[in-house]
Structure formats: C-alpha cells, structure tokens
C-alpha atoms as a printed R data frame, in Angstrom:
   type eleno elety resid chain resno       x       y      z
1  ATOM     1    CA   MET     A     1   2.882  -2.731  8.280
2  ATOM     2    CA   SER     A     2   2.952   0.263  5.932
3  ATOM     3    CA   ASP     A     3  -0.641  -0.409  4.770
4  ATOM     4    CA   LEU     A     4  -1.846  -0.496  8.363
5  ATOM     5    CA   ILE     A     5  -0.081   2.756  9.201
6  ATOM     6    CA   TYR     A     6  -1.556   4.352  6.079
7  ATOM     7    CA   ILE     A     7  -5.080   3.131  6.927
8  ATOM     8    CA   VAL     A     8  -5.058   4.618 10.424
9  ATOM     9    CA   SER     A     9  -3.301   7.822  9.387
10 ATOM    10    CA   THR     A    10  -5.339  11.002  9.353
11 ATOM    11    CA   GLU     A    11  -4.278  11.684  5.732
12 ATOM    12    CA   SER     A    12  -5.839   8.572  4.196
13 ATOM    13    CA   LYS     A    13  -9.419   8.758  2.936
14 ATOM    14    CA   GLU     A    14  -9.815   5.404  1.213
15 ATOM    15    CA   TRP     A    15  -8.060   2.037  1.024
16 ATOM    16    CA   SER     A    16  -8.791  -1.335 -0.583
17 ATOM    17    CA   GLY     A    17  -6.815  -4.538 -0.351
18 ATOM    18    CA   TRP     A    18  -6.526  -8.147  0.701
19 ATOM    19    CA   VAL     A    19  -6.536  -9.046  4.403
20 ATOM    20    CA   ASN     A    20  -6.694 -12.677  5.547
21 ATOM    21    CA   GLY     A    21  -8.148 -13.929  2.265
22 ATOM    22    CA   LYS     A    22 -10.865 -11.278  1.908
23 ATOM    23    CA   PHE     A    23 -10.823  -8.104 -0.146
24 ATOM    24    CA   TRP     A    24 -11.637  -5.166  2.149
25 ATOM    25    CA   ASN     A    25 -12.655  -1.570  1.457
26 ATOM    26    CA   ILE     A    26 -12.170   1.229  3.951
27 ATOM    27    CA   GLN     A    27 -13.727   4.650  3.528
28 ATOM    28    CA   LYS     A    28 -13.232   7.544  5.906
29 ATOM    29    CA   LEU     A    29 -16.413   9.571  5.963
30 ATOM    30    CA   THR     A    30 -17.186  12.755  7.867
31 ATOM    31    CA   LYS     A    31 -18.314  11.169 11.135
32 ATOM    32    CA   HIS     A    32 -17.115   7.580 10.911
33 ATOM    33    CA   VAL     A    33 -14.947   5.039  9.143
34 ATOM    34    CA   LYS     A    34 -16.713   2.377  7.111
35 ATOM    35    CA   MET     A    35 -15.058  -1.024  6.601
36 ATOM    36    CA   TYR     A    36 -16.618  -3.742  4.470
37 ATOM    37    CA   ASP     A    37 -15.626  -6.783  2.462
38 ATOM    38    CA   ASP     A    38 -16.249  -6.985 -1.279
39 ATOM    39    CA   ALA     A    39 -19.381  -9.124 -0.872
40 ATOM    40    CA   TYR     A    40 -20.645  -6.794  1.895
41 ATOM    41    CA   GLU     A    41 -20.990  -9.897  4.054
42 ATOM    42    CA   PHE     A    42 -19.018  -8.151  6.802
43 ATOM    43    CA   HIS     A    43 -19.280  -4.435  7.459
44 ATOM    44    CA   TYR     A    44 -18.250  -2.245 10.355
45 ATOM    45    CA   ARG     A    45 -18.487   1.403 11.370
46 ATOM    46    CA   LEU     A    46 -15.942   3.019 13.637
47 ATOM    47    CA   ASN     A    47 -16.480   6.477 15.094
48 ATOM    48    CA   SER     A    48 -13.698   9.014 15.610
49 ATOM    49    CA   LYS     A    49 -13.222   7.930 19.239
50 ATOM    50    CA   ASP     A    50 -12.679   4.335 18.060
51 ATOM    51    CA   MET     A    51 -10.131   5.469 15.463
52 ATOM    52    CA   PHE     A    52  -8.300   7.556 18.065
53 ATOM    53    CA   GLU     A    53  -8.051   4.489 20.301
54 ATOM    54    CA   ILE     A    54  -6.814   2.326 17.401
55 ATOM    55    CA   ARG     A    55  -4.116   4.902 16.540
56 ATOM    56    CA   LYS     A    56  -3.079   5.113 20.192
57 ATOM    57    CA   GLN     A    57  -2.822   1.318 20.548
58 ATOM    58    CA   LEU     A    58  -0.911   0.956 17.284
59 ATOM    59    CA   ALA     A    59   1.568   3.668 18.294
60 ATOM    60    CA   ALA     A    60   2.081   2.009 21.685
61 ATOM    61    CA   GLN     A    61   2.781  -1.383 20.084
62 ATOM    62    CA   ILE     A    62   5.176   0.112 17.525
63 ATOM    63    CA   GLU     A    63   7.042   1.797 20.371
64 ATOM    64    CA   LYS     A    64   6.939  -1.287 22.622
65 ATOM    65    CA   HIS     A    65   8.364  -3.572 19.946
66 ATOM    66    CA   ASP     A    66  10.716  -0.935 18.509
67 ATOM    67    CA   LEU     A    67   9.186  -1.173 15.020
68 ATOM    68    CA   ARG     A    68   9.636   2.481 14.018
69 ATOM    69    CA   ASN     A    69  11.989   1.542 11.194
70 ATOM    70    CA   ALA     A    70  10.471  -1.824 10.248
C-alpha cells in the first residue's frame, strides 16, 4: 500500500518496481504521467485530470475501508 500511496502522491517524480510479475517504470513529466513495463510492451500516459481522479478514488477507498493506518 505504501508504494501505491507514494506513486500517486504529488511529491513523487519517479518509481520503478514489480507489479503482478512485470517490472514497471513510472515517470511524472510536466504534463502527464508515463507508465511502461521494462520491455516497453505496455505503456500508458495519464494526464493531470486522470491522476486527480486516481488520487480521489484511492483516498475514498482508504477512507471507506478504514486503511489510514494500514
């Protein structure tokens, strides 16, 4: 959970790590967030509106399931 919170936080700029058997890289650029696997087989771009929505949904689920101290 802490990696996910770090990834969506406004302070993080870069993250790399294993998720579901693939090594992923995340880079926060000026106008979007770039996510791609090590082989660049899968790659995604999320704009700031997308990231805002992801943060909002994550916060709602943390609150709903009382995971603030998990």
